[in-house]
C-alpha positions in Angstrom: -12.9 18.0 -7.5 -11.8 21.7 -7.6 -8.2 22.9 -7.2 -9.1 24.3 -3.7 -10.6 21.0 -2.6 -7.6 19.2 -3.9 -5.2 21.4 -2.0 -7.3 20.9 1.2 -7.3 17.2 0.8 -3.6 17.0 0.3 -3.0 19.2 3.3 -5.2 17.0 5.5 -3.3 13.9 4.3 0.0 15.6 5.1 -1.0 16.7 8.5 -2.5 13.4 9.5 0.6 11.4 8.5 3.0 13.9 10.0 1.1 13.4 13.3 1.5 9.7 12.9 5.2 9.7 12.2 6.2 12.8 14.1 4.4 11.9 17.3 5.5 9.7 20.2 3.0 7.0 19.2 1.3 6.0 16.0 -2.5 6.5 16.5 -3.1 3.4 14.3 -0.8 1.1 16.3 -3.7 -0.7 18.0 -4.8 -2.0 14.5 -1.5 -3.5 13.6 -2.3 -7.0 15.0 -5.2 -7.3 12.5 -2.8 -7.0 9.5 -1.8 -10.6 10.2 -4.9 -11.4 8.2 -3.1 -10.0 5.2 0.1 -12.1 5.5 -0.6 -14.0 2.3 -1.3 -10.8 0.5 2.0 -9.3 1.7 4.0 -12.4 0.7 2.5 -12.4 -2.8 3.3 -8.7 -3.3 6.8 -9.1 -2.0 7.5 -12.0 -4.3 6.4 -10.0 -7.3 8.4 -6.9 -6.3 11.5 -9.0 -5.9 11.0 -10.8 -9.1 10.7 -7.7 -11.3 13.0 -5.3 -9.5 16.2 -7.3 -9.6 19.0 -5.0 -10.9 16.2 -2.5 -11.7 15.0 1.0 -10.8 12.2 0.8 -8.1 9.8 3.4 -6.8 7.9 2.8 -3.6 4.8 5.0 -4.0 3.8 6.2 -0.5 6.8 4.8 1.4 5.8 6.0 4.9 8.8 5.6 7.2 10.5 2.9 5.0 10.7 0.4 7.8 8.5 -2.3 6.2 10.4 -2.3 2.9 13.9 -1.7 4.1 14.1 -3.7 7.4 11.2 -6.1 7.6 10.9 -7.2 3.9 14.4 -6.1 2.6 12.9 -5.1 -0.7 15.8 -2.8 -1.7 18.2 -5.8 -1.9 19.2 -6.6 -5.4 18.0 -3.3 -6.9 20.2 -0.7 -8.7 18.1 2.1 -7.2 15.3 2.2 -4.7 13.4 5.5 -4.4 10.6 6.2 -2.0 8.2 9.1 -2.0 5.6 10.3 0.5 3.5 13.4 1.2 4.7 13.4 4.9 8.0 15.1 5.5 8.1 13.5 8.9 7.9 10.0 7.4 10.5 10.9 4.8 12.9 12.1 7.4 12.6 8.8 9.2 13.0 6.8 6.0 16.2 8.7 5.1 17.7 8.2 8.5 16.8 4.5 8.4 18.5 4.0 5.0 21.6 5.7 6.3 21.7 3.6 9.4 21.3 0.5 7.4 24.0 1.5 4.9 21.7 1.3 1.9 23.4 3.7 -0.5 21.1 2.9 -3.4 18.1 4.2 -1.5 16.7 7.7 -1.7 13.6 9.2 -0.1 11.9 12.5 -1.0 8.7 14.4 -0.2 6.6 14.4 -3.3 3.0 14.7 -4.5 2.0 11.3 -5.8 -0.5 12.8 -8.2 2.1 15.1 -9.7 5.5 13.5 -9.6 8.6 15.2 -10.8 10.4 12.1 -12.2 11.1 12.0 -16.0 9.0 9.6 -18.1 10.1 6.0 -18.2 12.1 6.2 -15.0 11.3 2.9 -13.2 11.1 -0.8 -13.8 8.7 -1.3 -10.8 6.3 1.0 -9.0 4.7 -0.5 -5.9 2.7 0.6 -2.9 0.6 -0.6 0.0 -2.7 1.0 0.9 -1.8 4.3 -0.8 -4.1 4.6 -3.9 -7.3 4.9 -1.8 -5.9 8.2 -0.4 -5.6 9.6 -3.9 -7.5 10.9 -6.9 -7.4 7.8 -9.1 -7.9 9.8 -12.3 -4.6 11.6 -11.5 -2.4 8.9 -9.9 -2.8 6.2 -12.5 -1.7 8.3 -15.4 1.3 9.4 -13.3 2.2 5.8 -12.4 2.0 4.8 -16.1 4.0 7.8 -17.1 7.0 7.1 -14.9 7.0 3.3 -15.7 9.1 2.0 -18.5 7.2 0.3 -21.3 7.7 -3.2 -19.8 7.5 -2.0 -16.2 5.2 -3.4 -13.5 2.9 -1.6 -11.1 2.2 -3.8 -8.0 -0.2 -2.5 -5.4 -2.3 -3.8 -2.5 -5.4 -1.9 -1.6 -8.5 -2.2 0.6 -11.9 -2.7 -1.1 -15.0 -1.0 0.1 -17.7 -3.8 -0.3 -17.7 -5.2 3.3 -20.6 -3.7 5.3 -19.1 -4.7 8.7 -15.8 -3.0 7.9 -17.5 0.0 6.5 -19.4 0.3 9.7 -16.1 0.1 11.7 -14.7 2.9 9.6 -17.7 5.1 10.3 -17.4 4.6 14.1 -13.6 5.2 14.2 -13.1 8.3 12.0 -10.0 9.3 14.1 -8.0 6.4 12.7 -8.0 7.7 9.1 -8.3 10.8 7.1 -11.7 12.0 5.9 -10.7 11.7 2.3 -9.9 8.0 2.2 -12.0 6.0 -0.1 -11.6 2.2 -0.1 -11.7 1.1 -3.7 -14.7 -0.3 -5.4 -14.7 -2.7 -8.2 -15.9 0.1 -10.5 -12.7 2.0 -9.7 -10.8 -0.5 -11.8 -11.9 1.4 -14.8 -9.2 3.9 -14.0 -6.5 1.2 -14.1 -7.7 -0.2 -17.4 -7.5 3.1 -19.1 -3.7 3.3 -18.5 -2.6 -0.3 -18.4 -3.2 -2.9 -21.2 -2.9 -5.9 -18.8 -4.5 -5.8 -15.3 -4.5 -8.8 -12.9 -6.3 -8.7 -9.6 -5.9 -11.1 -6.7 -8.1 -11.1 -3.6 -7.1 -11.9 0.0 -8.4 -11.7 3.6 -11.9 -13.1 3.6 -11.7 -15.7 6.4 -8.2 -15.0 7.7 -9.6 -12.1 9.8 -11.3 -14.7 12.0 -8.0 -16.3 12.8 -6.4 -13.1 14.2 -7.7 -13.4 17.7 -6.1 -16.8 18.0 -2.6 -15.7 16.9 -1.0 -16.2 20.3 -2.7 -19.5 21.0 -1.3 -23.0 20.2 -3.7 -23.3 17.3 -3.0 -19.8 15.9 -0.5 -20.7 13.2 -2.5 -23.7 12.0 -5.7 -21.9 12.0 -4.3 -19.0 9.9 -2.8 -21.5 7.4 -6.2 -23.2 7.1 -8.0 -19.9 6.6 -5.5 -18.9 3.9 -6.2 -22.1 2.1 -10.0 -21.6 2.4 -9.6 -18.0 1.0 -7.6 -19.3 -1.9 -10.5 -21.5 -2.9 -13.3 -19.1 -2.1 -11.7 -16.1 -3.7 -11.1 -18.0 -6.9 -14.8 -18.3 -7.5 -16.6 -15.8 -9.8 -18.4 -14.0 -7.0 -16.2 -11.2 -5.8 -18.1 -9.6 -3.0 -15.1 -9.5 -0.8 -12.4 -7.1 0.4 -9.0 -6.9 2.0 -9.4 -6.5 5.8 -7.7 -3.1 5.9 -9.0 -0.5 8.4 
């Protein structure tokens, strides 16, 4: 990837997300209901972030407008410092205003290039993000994440995988819902992680839970989702990993 192409890619990402967070309506809002299929994934990540970030320095890598972390999941609670970065200045403005409104004095949000962060080495105990890495050049972002983490720090991410033909087809027919540079991760992409981190653990979610989403508002919705989560836990513990998170 040349420097020119890198600059174009980042500008496209910035413009797309500025439109999302600066407009009257998020163009991806119709997809939100489907993220219920990832509830177990979100709970698992949140538990890990809370466990390792208590009294620590935390970086949310690609924080968007901050609402999920600050209001919905309360992930800044118990931290000494909670910092968020994003390429979208519109998203960062919303996040800053939200932190002020919530009285979260330990929170700080700033516009920053995730592939070229300005933080000193060994700045954070935890770096986490949701669906951010597949927007980036993995050969650049993983060294940066490793650089700003302290020696015993934890990187905790959830990402879509690109092995599901049906979801890949959906992506192809709805290009307006994402930037042209997004690249759902492949299992082969894990090589970038292993070059920077000595211990890598992967967990998989969202195989059958997608089927339960249409029934969310019915009497059987909650029971069906719980059942599908249990089925996923069994199926995704098997050696065969031709699965993916149901991100869109």
